[in-house]
C-alpha positions as CSV (number, residue, x, y, z in Angstrom):
1,X,13.9,10.5,17.1
2,X,13.0,11.8,20.4
3,X,9.6,12.3,19.5
4,X,9.0,9.0,18.2
5,X,10.4,7.6,21.4
6,X,8.4,9.5,23.3
7,X,5.5,8.1,21.6
8,X,6.6,4.7,22.0
9,X,7.1,5.4,26.0
10,X,3.4,6.8,26.2
11,X,2.3,4.0,24.6
12,X,3.8,1.8,27.1
13,X,2.6,3.8,29.9
14,X,-0.7,4.2,28.4
15,X,-1.1,0.3,28.1
16,X,0.3,-0.5,32.1
17,X,-2.3,2.2,32.8
18,X,-5.1,0.5,30.9
19,X,-4.0,-2.8,32.2
20,X,-6.0,-1.7,35.7
21,X,-9.5,-2.1,33.8
22,X,-8.3,-4.8,31.5
23,X,-10.2,-8.4,31.1
24,X,-6.7,-9.9,31.1
25,X,-2.7,-9.1,32.2
26,X,0.7,-11.4,31.4
27,X,3.7,-10.3,32.1
28,X,7.1,-12.4,32.2
29,X,10.6,-12.9,30.8
30,X,11.2,-13.6,26.6
31,X,14.0,-15.3,25.3
32,X,14.6,-14.9,21.4
33,X,16.6,-16.4,18.4
34,X,17.1,-13.8,15.7
35,X,18.5,-14.4,12.3
36,X,19.3,-11.2,10.3
37,X,19.4,-10.2,6.7
38,X,21.5,-7.4,6.2
39,X,20.2,-5.4,3.2
40,X,22.0,-3.0,0.8
41,X,21.7,-1.8,-2.6
42,X,23.9,-3.0,-5.3
43,X,25.5,-5.8,-2.6
44,X,27.2,-8.8,-3.6
45,X,26.6,-11.7,-2.3
46,X,24.6,-12.7,0.9
47,X,25.3,-11.0,4.3
48,X,23.1,-12.7,7.5
49,X,23.7,-14.4,10.9
50,X,22.0,-15.2,14.1
51,X,21.7,-13.5,17.4
52,X,20.3,-13.8,20.3
53,X,17.8,-11.3,22.2
54,X,16.7,-11.5,26.2
55,X,14.2,-9.3,28.0
56,X,10.1,-9.0,28.8
57,X,7.0,-8.9,27.2
58,X,3.6,-7.3,28.6
59,X,0.4,-8.8,27.2
60,X,-2.8,-6.7,27.8
61,X,-6.4,-7.6,26.6
62,X,-8.8,-5.2,27.3
63,X,-11.6,-7.5,25.8
64,X,-11.9,-10.8,24.1
65,X,-10.1,-9.5,21.3
66,X,-8.3,-6.8,21.5
67,X,-5.3,-5.7,23.1
68,X,-1.8,-4.2,23.3
69,X,1.4,-6.3,23.3
70,X,4.6,-4.7,24.7
71,X,7.8,-6.2,24.5
72,X,11.0,-4.3,26.7
73,X,14.3,-5.9,25.0
74,X,17.2,-5.3,26.8
75,X,19.8,-7.3,25.0
76,X,18.9,-7.7,21.2
77,X,21.9,-8.9,18.7
78,X,22.2,-8.4,15.1
79,X,25.0,-9.9,13.9
80,X,25.6,-10.7,10.4
81,X,28.7,-11.8,8.1
82,X,29.7,-12.9,4.4
83,X,32.3,-14.9,2.9
84,X,33.9,-14.7,-0.5
85,X,37.0,-16.1,-2.0
86,X,38.7,-14.8,-5.7
87,X,42.0,-15.3,-7.1
88,X,42.7,-18.1,-4.1
89,X,41.9,-15.3,-1.2
90,X,39.3,-15.7,1.1
91,X,37.7,-12.8,2.4
92,X,35.5,-12.7,5.6
93,X,33.5,-9.8,7.0
94,X,31.6,-10.1,10.3
95,X,29.5,-7.4,12.1
96,X,28.1,-7.4,15.5
97,X,25.6,-4.9,16.9
98,X,23.7,-5.2,19.8
99,X,20.4,-2.9,21.2
100,X,18.0,-2.4,23.8
101,X,14.6,-2.2,22.0
102,X,10.8,-0.9,22.6
103,X,8.2,-2.7,20.7
104,X,4.5,-1.0,21.4
105,X,2.4,-3.2,19.1
106,X,-2.3,-3.4,19.0
107,X,-3.1,-7.1,19.3
108,X,-6.0,-8.6,17.7
109,X,-6.8,-12.2,19.6
110,X,-8.3,-15.5,18.9
111,X,-8.5,-18.0,21.6
112,X,-5.1,-17.5,23.1
113,X,-3.6,-16.8,19.4
114,X,-2.9,-13.5,18.5
115,X,-1.5,-11.4,15.7
116,X,0.2,-8.1,16.3
117,X,1.9,-5.1,14.9
118,X,3.1,-1.4,16.2
119,X,6.6,0.7,15.7
120,X,9.6,-0.3,17.6
121,X,12.6,1.7,18.8
122,X,16.0,0.7,19.1
123,X,18.8,2.2,20.9
124,X,22.6,1.0,20.1
125,X,24.3,-0.2,22.8
126,X,27.5,-1.5,20.9
127,X,28.7,-2.3,17.7
128,X,32.2,-3.9,15.9
129,X,32.9,-5.3,12.7
130,X,36.1,-7.0,11.0
131,X,37.5,-8.2,7.8
132,X,39.6,-11.3,7.7
133,X,41.7,-12.2,4.3
134,X,43.2,-15.4,3.8
135,X,45.6,-16.5,1.1
136,X,46.2,-20.5,0.4
137,X,49.4,-20.9,2.4
138,X,49.6,-17.8,4.3
139,X,48.3,-16.6,7.7
140,X,45.3,-14.8,7.9
141,X,45.0,-10.9,8.1
142,X,42.6,-9.4,10.5
143,X,41.7,-6.0,10.2
144,X,38.7,-3.8,12.3
145,X,36.3,-2.2,9.7
146,X,34.3,-0.4,12.4
147,X,31.6,1.3,10.2
148,X,29.7,4.2,11.8
149,X,26.2,3.3,13.1
150,X,23.3,5.5,14.0
151,X,22.7,5.9,17.6
152,X,18.9,4.7,17.0
153,X,16.8,2.6,14.5
154,X,13.3,2.4,14.0
155,X,11.1,-0.4,12.8
156,X,7.8,-1.8,12.2
157,X,7.4,-5.0,14.4
158,X,4.8,-7.7,13.7
159,X,4.4,-11.1,15.4
160,X,2.2,-13.6,15.8
161,X,2.0,-16.4,18.4
162,X,0.0,-18.6,20.9
163,X,-0.4,-18.5,24.6
164,X,-0.1,-22.1,26.0
165,X,-1.9,-22.4,29.5
166,X,0.7,-24.8,31.5
167,X,-0.3,-23.8,35.2
168,X,-2.5,-21.9,37.3
169,X,-2.4,-18.3,35.9
170,X,1.1,-19.4,34.0
171,X,1.5,-19.4,30.4
172,X,4.0,-20.3,28.0
173,X,4.0,-17.9,24.8
174,X,5.4,-19.0,21.5
175,X,5.9,-16.4,18.9
176,X,7.2,-15.7,15.8
177,X,7.7,-12.1,14.6
178,X,9.7,-9.9,11.8
179,X,11.3,-6.8,12.4
180,X,11.1,-4.6,9.0
181,X,13.2,-1.7,9.1
182,X,12.3,2.1,8.5
183,X,15.7,3.9,9.3
184,X,19.3,3.1,8.0
185,X,21.3,1.4,10.5
186,X,24.7,2.7,9.6
187,X,25.5,6.3,8.9
188,X,26.5,6.5,5.4
189,X,25.1,9.2,3.4
190,X,23.8,8.2,-0.5
191,X,23.6,4.0,0.8
192,X,20.9,3.0,2.5
193,X,22.0,-0.1,4.9
194,X,19.7,-1.7,6.8
195,X,18.8,-5.3,9.0
196,X,15.9,-7.0,8.6
197,X,15.2,-9.8,11.8
198,X,13.4,-12.7,11.9
199,X,12.5,-13.5,15.8
200,X,11.7,-17.0,17.0
201,X,10.8,-16.5,20.7
202,X,9.0,-18.2,23.8
203,X,7.9,-16.1,26.9
204,X,6.9,-17.4,30.2
205,X,4.0,-15.4,31.4
206,X,2.4,-15.0,34.5
207,X,-1.3,-13.8,35.0
208,X,-1.7,-10.7,37.2
């Protein structure tokens, strides 16, 4: 995993260094909403939830159609939950995870419309979970369920979007992305547990 982090950092450094000879460089803050889908083999019911990610984006074109897209997300929230009722007892499970993530993607650009894909590395900031059981006419019983999580996760990121010119050297970038898990989220040997995320984002980009 350390070698993966080094490769991602090198890719971002190369993109920044290469921007000196780039045809176009855009940089700015990015905000996105996450729809998270929890995956586990043999799981009963669906586990999903909403989250928020905050960071920045570097958008570099080396010519009219080829470039690099880099996302640095300082807070990437991946929440999910599930509710099931059996024998007049409702069991609610909710889990919250947050990461700092680095994406390094190659992009193909078509007149401000782009498609990009590449590796993504997430470093865990926090994780928590709880289970609430509520029987009919009884006080809910809440218990923590802090499953051990891995300190880093690796995904394949794919993103498509469009940059809208809204002012002199200023663009509004809209995007839709998917993060496909390559490694497990939780540290449970023998049981694969991961999170697939869909992201709908907006970035305010300034031309450098």
